[in-house]
Structures are given as C-alpha cells and as structure tokens.
C-alpha positions, -999 to 999 in steps of 0.1 A, spaced: 233 -445 111 195 -445 115 175 -413 113 155 -403 144 119 -414 141 107 -386 164 125 -360 143 110 -373 110 75 -375 124 78 -340 140 91 -325 107 62 -342 88 35 -332 114 46 -297 123 34 -280 91 0 -296 93 -4 -285 129 6 -250 119 -20 -251 92 -47 -260 118 -35 -232 140 -31 -206 113 -67 -192 114 -66 -187 151 -32 -171 149 -44 -148 122 -72 -135 145 -44 -126 170 -16 -115 147 -33 -104 115 -9 -100 86 20 -110 109 8 -145 105 34 -147 78 62 -147 104 44 -174 124 43 -196 93 80 -187 86 89 -198 121 71 -232 116 90 -237 84 123 -227 101 117 -253 129 109 -279 102 141 -271 84 161 -274 116 146 -308 123 156 -321 89 190 -305 91 196 -323 123 193 -356 103 219 -346 78 244 -372 89 218 -400 87 207 -389 53 243 -389 40 248 -425 52 213 -438 42 211 -474 32 182 -482 8 178 -516 23 178 -507 60 173 -470 68 135 -468 67 114 -460 98 80 -479 96 47 -475 114 18 -498 109 -11 -482 91 -32 -509 74 -15 -542 85 -40 -564 67 -31 -549 34 6 -546 41 4 -507 41 26 -489 65 38 -453 69 74 -458 61 96 -427 63 130 -427 45 156 -400 44 185 -399 20 201 -372 0 173 -369 -26 145 -367 0 166 -344 21 170 -320 -8 133 -319 -15 127 -315 22 152 -286 24 135 -269 -6 100 -273 9 110 -260 43 140 -237 36 125 -220 6 93 -220 26 109 -198 53 118 -173 26 84 -174 9 65 -169 41 88 -139 49 83 -125 14 45 -129 18 46 -107 48 54 -78 24 37 -90 -8 3 -100 7 -2 -67 26 -39 -58 22 -47 -89 2 -80 -108 11 -82 -143 25 -49 -144 43 -59 -169 70 -69 -194 43 -37 -185 23 -13 -193 52 -31 -223 64 -32 -238 29 4 -229 22 15 -246 54 -6 -277 45 10 -277 11 45 -276 26 36 -306 48 22 -325 18 54 -319 -1 75 -331 29 53 -362 29 61 -368 -8 98 -365 0 98 -387 31 72 -413 23 87 -447 12 54 -466 11 36 -464 -23 2 -458 -7 15 -431 16 34 -415 -13 2 -414 -34 -18 -399 -5 7 -371 -1 10 -367 -38 -27 -360 -42 -27 -337 -11 -2 -315 -30 -27 -313 -59 -56 -305 -36 -37 -277 -17 -23 -263 -49 -58 -262 -63 -68 -239 -34 -37 -218 -37 -39 -213 -75 -75 -204 -71 -68 -179 -43 -86 -152 -62 -116 -173 -65 -140 -147 -77 -121 -142 -110 -129 -164 -140 -92 -168 -148 -84 -179 -112 -111 -206 -113 -101 -218 -147 -65 -221 -138 -72 -240 -105 -96 -264 -123 -71 -270 -151 -42 -278 -127 -64 -301 -107 -78 -320 -136 -44 -326 -152 -23 -334 -121 -49 -355 -105 -56 -375 -137 -19 -381 -140 -18 -392 -104 -44 -419 -111 -22 -433 -139 7 -433 -114 -15 -452 -89 -22 -479 -114 15 -482 -120 20 -486 -82 -6 -513 -80 10 -532 -108 43 -531 -90 26 -543 -58 8 -571 -77 41 -583 -93 58 -582 -59 31 -604 -45 31 -629 -74 68 -635 -79 80 -664 -58 114 -648 -49 98 -616 -37 80 -607 -5 47 -589 -11 54 -553 -2 42 -518 -10 75 -503 4 95 -486 -23 128 -481 -4 143 -483 31 137 -519 41 152 -553 32 121 -564 13 115 -531 -4 111 -529 -42 144 -510 -48 163 -534 -25 151 -562 -48 152 -542 -80 166 -569 -103 140 -594 -92 112 -568 -96 124 -560 -131 126 -596 -140 91 -603 -128 78 -573 -147 95 -584 -179 83 -619 -176 47 -607 -175 52 -581 -202 45 -553 -177 78 -535 -176 72 -509 -202 36 -503 -191 48 -496 -156 74 -471 -168 48 -454 -189 22 -452 -161 48 -438 -136 61 -414 -162 25 -400 -169 22 -392 -132 56 -375 -132 52 -355 -164 17 -342 -155 30 -329 -121 61 -315 -136 43 -298 -165 60 -316 -194 48 -316 -230 19 -321 -237 7 -315 -201 26 -283 -197 -5 -262 -204 -16 -259 -168 15 -242 -155 12 -208 -174 -24 -205 -162 -13 -213 -127 4 -179 -127 -30 -165 -117 -19 -174 -82 -2 -148 -60 35 -145 -68 47 -161 -36 27 -192 -45 43 -192 -79 77 -189 -64 71 -217 -39 49 -242 -58 60 -237 -94 98 -233 -90 110 -250 -58 84 -276 -47 53 -289 -63 67 -292 -99 97 -309 -83 75 -337 -72 75 -352 -107 112 -351 -111 116 -365 -76 94 -394 -86 116 -400 -117 147 -398 -96 134 -421 -69 122 -448 -92 152 -446 -115 172 -474 -97 141 -496 -99 131 -491 -135 165 -485 -152 181 -518 -161 218 -520 -169 215 -527 -206 228 -508 -236 196 -489 -246 170 -494 -219 133 -486 -225 135 -461 -196 160 -440 -215 141 -441 -248 109 -429 -231 120 -407 -202 151 -390 -218 134 -384 -251 103 -369 -234 125 -346 -212 146 -333 -241 116 -326 -263 98 -308 -234 129 -288 -227 131 -275 -263 94 -269 -269 87 -250 -237 119 -230 -241 106 -218 -275 72 -210 -259 90 -190 -232 105 -168 -259 69 -161 -271 57 -149 -237 46 -113 -231 41 -116 -193 71 -120 -171 54 -148 -150 43 -166 -182 79 -165 -193 91 -179 -160 63 -206 -161 74 -219 -195 111 -217 -185 102 -238 -154 87 -265 -176 119 -263 -198 143 -267 -169 122 -295 -155 126 -312 -189 163 -309 -185 161 -326 -151 139 -354 -164 162 -358 -194 192 -361 -171 175 -388 -150 164 -405 -181 199 -409 -196 215 -442 -185 249 -427 -175 264 -414 -143 266 -379 -157 228 -380 -163 221 -388 -127 245 -360 -116 228 -335 -140 193 -343 -127 204 -341 -91 225 -309 -94 199 -291 -115 171 -297 -90 191 -276 -66 203 -250 -91 169 -245 -107 152 -241 -73 177 -214 -63 176 -192 -94 140 -198 -103 125 -190 -69 147 -159 -69 134 -148 -103 98 -154 -94 102 -132 -63 119 -106 -86 88 -108 -109 67 -102 -78 88 -71 -69 84 -57 -105 46 -63 -105 42 -49 -70 64 -18 -74 61 -10 -111 24 -20 -114 27 -42 -146 40 -75 -157 38 -68 -195 72 -73 -209 71 -47 -237 62 -20 -211 92 -28 -189 129 -19 -191 156 3 -175 146 -6 -140 182 -7 -128 182 29 -117 153 26 -94 158 -10 -83 196 -14 -82 197 -42 -56 170 -61 -75 189 -56 -107 220 -72 -91 199 -101 -78 184 -106 -113 219 -106 -130 231 -135 -109 199 -155 -112 192 -149 -149 228 -157 -160 225 -189 -140 193 -197 -158 210 -190 -191 238 -214 -183 266 -189 -186 298 -198 -168 306 -194 -139 270 -190 -127 254 -220 -110 231 -232 -138 260 -237 -161 275 -267 -143 244 -289 -143 236 -280 -179 272 -289 -188 266 -323 -171 236 -328 -193 256 -320 -224 283 -345 -213 257 -372 -207 239 -367 -241 273 -366 -260 285 -398 -243 252 -416 -252 255 -404 -288 291 -413 -291 285 -448 -278 253 -457 -296 255 -434 -327 227 -431 -353 196 -412 -342 211 -408 -307 230 -378 -320 197 -361 -319 200 -360 -281 229 -335 -280 215 -316 -309 181 -311 -292 199 -302 -259 218 -274 -276 188 -262 -296 167 -259 -265 195 -242 -246 198 -215 -272 162 -205 -266 169 -207 -228 197 -182 -233 174 -159 -253 146 -157 -228 170 -154 -198 188 -124 -214 154 -109 -222 143 -111 -186 176 -96 -175 171 -67 -199 140 -56 -179 166 -38 -158 188 -25 -185 184 -5 -217 160 24 -222 132 29 -197 97 34 -213 80 67 -207 58 68 -176 74 37 -160 82 42 -123 91 17 -96 93 21 -59 119 4 -36 104 -28 -23 102 -34 15 129 -55 31 106 -85 37 103 -88 -1 140 -80 -8 158 -101 18 146 -136 6 157 -133 -30 189 -117 -18 197 -147 4 190 -171 -25 213 -150 -47 240 -156 -21 234 -193 -23 236 -192 -61 268 -172 -60 283 -196 -35 276 -225 -58 291 -206 -87 323 -197 -68 326 -235 -60 330 -241 -98 357 -214 -100 375 -230 -70 373 -264 -87 392 -250 -117 420 -242 -93 423 -276 -78 396 -276 -50 383 -311 -56 352 -307 -34 334 -275 -25 321 -275 11 284 -281 16 278 -287 -21 300 -316 -34 291 -340 -6 254 -331 -6 250 -334 -44 269 -367 -43 244 -380 -18 215 -368 -39 230 -384 -70 236 -417 -52 199 -419 -43 191 -421 -80 222 -438 -94 225 -475 -101 259 -475 -83 274 -450 -58 298 -425 -73 333 -438 -70 352 -406 -69 325 -384 -52 311 -354 -70 331 -325 -83 323 -296 -106 344 -268 -121 347 -243 -150 365 -262 -178 399 -250 -186 403 -272 -217 380 -275 -247 360 -307 -246 330 -316 -268 305 -308 -241 322 -275 -232 321 -267 -269 284 -274 -268 281 -248 -240 301 -222 -259 281 -229 -291 249 -223 -272 261 -190 -259 274 -179 -293 242 -188 -311 222 -171 -285 242 -140 -287 239 -139 -325 202 -145 -323 194 -120 -296 193 -89 -318 165 -107 -337 146 -115 -305 115 -95 -315 112 -113 -348 116 -147 -331 91 -137 -305 65 -127 -332 71 -159 -351 65 -180 -320 33 -162 -312 21 -167 -348 29 -204 -345 11 -206 -311 -20 -190 -327 -25 -220 -350 -52 -241 -333 -37 -274 -343 -4 -266 -325 -20 -257 -292 -27 -283 -266 -50 -258 -249 -74 -261 -278 -77 -298 -273 -81 -294 -235 -108 -267 -239 -126 -288 -266 -125 -319 -244 -138 -300 -214 -165 -284 -234 -176 -317 -249 -177 -333 -214 -199 -304 -202 -223 -309 -231 -223 -346 -227 -231 -345 -189 -267 -332 -192 -274 -355 -221 -262 -385 -201 -281 -374 -170 -313 -370 -190 -308 -404 -206 -300 -423 -175 -322 -404 -150 -354 -403 -170 -378 -411 -141 -385 -446 -153 -377 -474 -128 -370 -498 -156 -341 -476 -168 -326 -473 -132 -328 -510 -126 -314 -520 -160 -285 -496 -156 -275 -507 -121 -279 -544 -127 -262 -544 -160 -232 -525 -146 -228 -547 -116 -231 -579 -138 -205 -565 -163 -181 -556 -136 -184 -590 -118 -182 -611 -150 -154 -589 -163 -135 -593 -131 -139 -631 -132 -126 -632 -167 -97 -609 -160 -85 -630 -131 -89 -662 -149 -114 -677 -125 -124 -712 -132 -157 -729 -121 -154 -758 -96 -163 -793 -107 -194 -812 -96 -176 -845 -86 -193 -862 -57 -225 -842 -59 -255 -865 -54 -291 -854 -59 -315 -874 -37 -352 -880 -47 -366 -854 -22 -340 -828 -33 -349 -835 -70 -386 -829 -63 -377 -796 -45 -355 -785 -74 -381 -795 -100 -408 -776 -81 -386 -745 -80 -380 -746 -117 -417 -750 -124 -423 -720 -101 -398 -699 -120 -416 -708 -153 -449 -699 -137 -437 -665 -127 -430 -656 -163 -465 -668 -173 -483 -651 -144 -513 -629 -157 -508 -602 -131 -484 -588 -106 -501 -604 -76 -501 -638 -93 -465 -633 -102 -455 -625 -66 -475 -654 -52 -459 -677 -77 -425 -663 -69 -429 -672 -33 -428 -708 -43 -391 -704 -50 -385 -690 -15 -403 -718 2 -385 -744 -19 -352 -729 -7 -365 -732 29 -372 -769 23 -338 -773 7 -323 -760 40 -344 -786 59 -331 -814 37 -295 -801 43 -299 -803 81 -300 -765 86 -333 -759 104 -322 -725 117 -316 -713 82 -349 -728 70 -368 -710 98 -351 -677 89 -359 -682 52 -396 -690 59 -399 -659 81 -382 -636 55 -401 -651 26 -435 -646 44 -426 -611 54 -416 -601 19 -447 -617 4 -470 -597 28 -451 -565 20 -453 -571 -17 -491 -578 -15 -497 -547 5 -479 -525 -20 -493 -542 -51 -528 -537 -37 -524 -500 -44 -511 -505 -79 -528 -515 -112 -531 -552 -117 -510 -549 -149 -494 -521 -168 -503 -532 -203 -484 -550 -230 -446 -546 -234 -429 -539 -267 -408 -566 -282 -375 -547 -277 -384 -542 -241 -391 -579 -236 -359 -588 -254 -339 -564 -232 -356 -578 -200 -348 -614 -211 -312 -605 -218 -307 -586 -185 -324 -614 -166 -302 -640 -181 -271 -619 -175 -280 -614 -138 -288 -651 -134 -255 -661 -149 -237 -636 -127 -254 -649 -95 -249 -685 -106 -211 -680 -113 -207 -660 -81 -223 -686 -59 -202 -714 -75 -169 -695 -71 -176 -683 -36 -188 -717 -23 -163 -738 -43 -132 -721 -29 -115 -738 0 -97 -715 24 -67 -729 43 -82 -717 76 -120 -715 70 -139 -692 93 -164 -719 103 -137 -739 120 -128 -711 143 -165 -704 150 -171 -741 158 -141 -742 181 -150 -710 200 -188 -713 202 -193 -740 229 -184 -736 266 -149 -748 272 -144 -777 296 -121 -756 318 -128 -719 323 -129 -693 350 -157 -672 363 -157 -650 331 -157 -666 297 -138 -641 276 -126 -662 247 -156 -684 240 -193 -680 230 -208 -701 258 -234 -719 237 -240 -751 219 -260 -736 190 -234 -720 167 -260 -699 148 -273 -684 181 -237 -678 193 -229 -660 161 -259 -637 164 -257 -628 201 -219 -630 207 -197 -629 176 -220 -604 159 -232 -588 191 -228 -552 180 -245 -559 146 -274 -576 163 -276 -549 189 -278 -523 161 -306 -543 143 -325 -546 176 -321 -509 182 -335 -500 148 -365 -523 152 -371 -509 187 -370 -473 175 -393 -481 146 -417 -499 170 -417 -469 194 -423 -445 166 -453 -466 154 -467 -467 190 -463 -430 194 -481 -423 161 -508 -447 170 -512 -432 204 -513 -396 191 -539 -404 164 -568 -403 188 -554 -372 206 -551 -353 173 -587 -361 165 -598 -348 199 -577 -316 195 -592 -310 161 -627 -314 175 -621 -290 203 -606 -265 179 -637 -266 157 -661 -260 186 -641 -238 209 -643 -200 215 -616 -194 189 -633 -213 161 -637 -194 129 -672 -178 124 -684 -186 89 -705 -154 89 -674 -133 94 -668 -132 56 -704 -129 45 -713 -164 53 -693 -179 24 -674 -211 31 -646 -227 12 
C-alpha cells in the first residue's frame, strides 16, 4: 500500500504556507492567531492520520515517493512514511495543536506574536520535513531549518542578554553537530558510488536502491575502506548535539529562556526528538548482526552515561524549567541507549519511550508554564502546596510525574522496563564490563525518581507564606489535560495486558510499527506490554529503583546541595569550556582580521593565492590524482624556438629594472602563447590571445604611468616568500593544466559541438538543433553561448554609452560653470568685505 503523494506533500507544505500567512492573519485576528495556527496543525495531523494504513504497511524498499530536485547530482525530494516517521509527524502536528491552543492563553499580552506564530509554524514544517525526508540532502536541509527556526524561538525575548546567549549557544552547538552529520552523509554517498555492487544514491530508505535496502552491501563497503566506525561517529555527533546528550547537553537548560510553549513543543516533543529519530532511522543501516557491534559500544554507552549524568544535574536544579530541561536530556539518553543496544527489546524501548516521553514531558512543561503564569515564580524552594488552589493541575501533574519517575502502572514505567530488560540481556550474554549497563541504568533511574517526586511535591506539602496561585484559563488547562488522558490510556493498557489483553488498541500496533522501522527484523509476535505479575530480573531492577529512590528522597536537600557544589567546580562544567572557547574566538577574531587585512596588497595576494594553491594541491593529493605521461609528444623546431623565447622572457621579467620594463618583458610570454596557437592550427585563439595581450599591456602601462618606477629594495624574507609563493602557484597551475587536459572523457564536449555546429544536409525552414555555421568557434560564441555573449555585449554597450554621455556632458558642464560665474546670481566678492578664499 503506497502513501498518497498529494497528502504527504500537502502535510509538508501546509505549515510553511501557514507561516507565510501568519503575519497577515495576525493583523486581522490579533492574539486569536493562535487558533489559526492550531487549525493548520490540526489539518496537517488529519492528513497524516489519513495515511495510517500506508504507514503500517510501509516497505523500506518500495514505499518512497520521489520528486526530482537536482537530477545531475542524484538528489531528489523523496518522502517516506512508516511507523517511526508517522510518530514524529504525529508529535509535531498533534502536540502542535495543543501547543498553539495553549499559547492562546499563555502568550496573552506578549510582544512579537506575529513572528512567534510564523516561526513556530515554520518549525513544525521543518520537523515534519525531518520525519518525512528519505533523501540525505533533503533530510539535512530540514534538519538545519529546525536549528534556524529554534534559534529565533529560543531568542524570542531578543532584548535580553540571557535570551541572546541561549539562542546563540543552541545555534552554535546544533549547527556544528549538523555539519559533522553532513560529512557522514557524504561519506555514505561516496561509498555507495564507489562500491561496484551498489547504485550511487543519496536515498536513505524507501526505494530499491536506497542505502537501507542494501544495508549489508553498504556496511561491507564501509568496512572495506575503514570508514564504518567514522561514519557511526559522525552521524552520532549530529544526533547527540540535537538531542542534548553529554557533553553537548549544555544548550538545553539555557534554551529555557524561550516562552514555555516553545519549551513544551521544541524541547520535549519535537526538536530534541530529531536526534533520537536519526539514531532510530539509521539503526538498521549501521547496526550489523554481530555479537558486540561498534554501534552498541558507542551509541548505547553514550546514551546510558548521558541518562545518568543529566539525571543527577536535574536533582541539582532550582528552577522548574531547568529541572525539566535536564530531565529531557536524561530521557533522551534512555531512548538513545535503547536504540544503541543490539536487541529487540532495545528497539522497543527506544520506540515506546519516544511516545511516552513526549506525552508526559510536554504535559509537565505546560504545567510549569501554568505555575509560572499563575504563581509568578519558577524557583523551586519558593513553591509547594499548590494542590488547594490548582487541584486539576495537581491531578495532571500526578499522572505525568509518576510516569516520568517510572512507577507502575504509569506510562513511563513500561518503556523503562524494556530498557532494563535489554541491558540485563546484554550483560547476561556478554558478561564482564557489560554488567555496567544495567548498573548505570538503575543508578540513573534512581535520580530520575528523585527529581520526578520533587516536581510532584510542588503541589503537596506545606505551602510557603505569601504564595498564591490563580486558576489558569481553559486554553492553558485543556491541552495538558488531554495529554494526561493519553498517558492514562497507555497506562491502563499495561494493566489490561496483565489480565490477558495481548494487544491494547491504538498502542500495540502503532508501537510495533515504530519498532519495526528501527529493528533489524520485524517483530515476530507483535508488541505487547503489561505490568509484571512475576518477579523477573528486570522487574526487580524497577522495584530496586523505586526502593532506593524512596529511601533517598528524605535526603533530597542534601543531595541537591552536593550536586550544586560539584557543578560549581569549573573543571566539571562543560559550560566553562564553551564560554572559554567562545571568548577565545572573540579575542582571536580581531587579531586575525588585523593580521590579514593590514592594507598591504602583498598580504592580500599572498593569502588568497596560497590558500587556493593549498586547497588545489591538497585535493589532488587526497584523491590520488596522477599526472599523465608524455608519450607521443613531439616538439618541432619552430615550437622549440617559441618555448625557449618564452623561458627567456620569464627570466627577463625577474631581472627587469622597473615595473614598466617588467610588464613589457612579460608581454613576450603572451605573444609567444599566441604564436603557439598559430603553430597548433588555432588562428582564432591566436587572434584572441593577441588582442587580450595587447589590451592588458596598454592598461598596465596606463596604470603604471601614475605609479613610481620602483618601490625600493625588498627584504630577503620578502623575496624568499615571493619566490616560494610563485613556485607554488606555478606548480599548481602546471599540475592543473596537465590533469585537466590529460583526462579523456567518454563523451567529450567537443564532439557534440563539432556535430551540431554546421548546417545539416537536411533541415526545415527553422534550424532548431544546429548552429548553422562552419566555424565552430564562431558558432560557440553566437549560438551555444548566446546568452553569455549577449551579456558581454550588453556590458560593453552600457560602458560605451556611459563614456559617451560623460564625454558629451563635459563641455556642457564647463559652459554651465562659466554662466554661473558671470550671471546675475554670481557671488559678489565685496559682500564679505572683499575677501576671497
């Protein structure tokens, strides 16, 4: 079953069209633009939902929808919809409906709303592009669009230093990671083009010649060239920077400077999910079926370490949005760890937790917005006992926070249980240091339990003096209430599973499809989840996590203080290194500018020529280019005389006593080239060379007439530098000419020009497919390069007209000046006492 191309294109284009229309709509509707944006997201969600059946039956080798984009480079806009991309699309559009509705209440009276809704819609479209794009180039374009739009959204309060700092930090880290990812993509494309059994393609999935459809061959080609591990590392850098994993997690807490709806949308349900989506999408390609694959050692280890470290940092938070930011990075680490583990349970954990985390974390971010909006503070020590004034919000928080803590039967428990099962199976199979996997998973989950219960206690316990909160408006309350219902439905499914319900409607089938998109093999028995009724090793891990968390919670304040003291040590904070690197770059920039742009032409020429030569020669060396041979090359006596004269002219240029003499001597080389063309039976080129050489000689002489004959003696180091640069440029040009002229193309362009230049023997009234001339050079200039030549003629004509106008106005300006000096309005020198300037 193929997805509808029109529906996919409409779902992708609609948010961007809404973004374009948002400023005009805001002028008409004002703050109600929020509901216009919500309607756009709802229609997008409906379009994707209509393709549910096609997504469930997606075939990675044949379900893509392709549109040509750059055919010469093999780049196409290929759209592919399966369970994983549908899940990300549902999060972007479905949660988008709730966020836009929530913004209608939260953003009341806030500045810049037209820009806010336009950018948020553009971000939603970019995220949909990431989910649907199956071509590597298109995926990268949409990936970077999410970084650009999030930069604007995070810096919404652009007049604050903290807002600008946060936006700049997120941009630098995520875009830099995207560049590493791009290199990984290019290596994949290069390998696909070099391996004989592969078809050169940039398509990741969805076509018979896609990379995932030929995963074994791609992995073999990468391993044969020693590029397999570098590609995993490059793609992983792109993923972990976007998903805020250690040590790149530092941008996410600062991003909380954005309005809370932005945090709820970008930093819980969508943007940070792009990284884990990339890991899940490339998992079938880069995870070989071996005992201990490199993928697992790198990705799973990084995910578990990030999960534990950021959970600890969340305990040290004093701001509710900071707590949620670190917890987001921790749960994303859980997802990446699941996808990194080479087991079926790992794929299920990653797939299921994408859904669970988006549901409870978007809910909690909106709860944080309600608290800040209605209580007037986000400082955790000043909050507590809000249940009496915000009872509905307290109920919402209970379901979401216990899901985040992994307490059964709430939704987050099931996916965390799958992670425990996957880590235990790996440890039991491999033994040794792999027992650290379940140990780290439990250790990090204990801190997850601690900060989750601390967030829940904002609504319980004793209320601080002077704390009051108002009931939030329904546009702010309804979205988290709906997400709570979704979380509760998932949790009830686990209870039903304990009583024999093998599959829970709308959950089991969907999660199975999401898992299959990232698994090496389709799930044989489908997907089921339940609250365990017997004690297994992994259920014991869950119970141990809750027990240790419950024992440690009375000491939360001490643990919190210890974490903050550890964070205060400069060597332990990645922020210190980021700020130092940024400060060093800022100090280096003016020094580099002053060094390079010093006003001396010698420095400019040296820098440009040396850089071009280094890049060219380095490229030739990297690609293993070899110089052609000189077999069959015969030098006649006239040609030998011409070459000898050219060499003597070059030596004479160096010995010239002045600039003028040097230019005159240099022209010998140009004229010798013209004679060379004559001897090579190319009179047209010879005539062109003579005209250009003469014109350049005249221009040089006119310019040098206004300059000193010589600038004085040069220092030895300057002479040495000039000699070195001259030799380097000469070698670069020499090698470039040899390589470019020595290559033989299978279909050289001259053959086509020679065939199409003359008048064909049989033709109609209009000659549309031939040049119509016997001189190939003339035909190229006036026919094949007609627009180029027309442009050159236009430029020359405009310059000539301008010269004629200036020459014609010269005499007129002199007449006007004479009349002005002698007319009735001429200044009277005696008016200021007879003094003249």
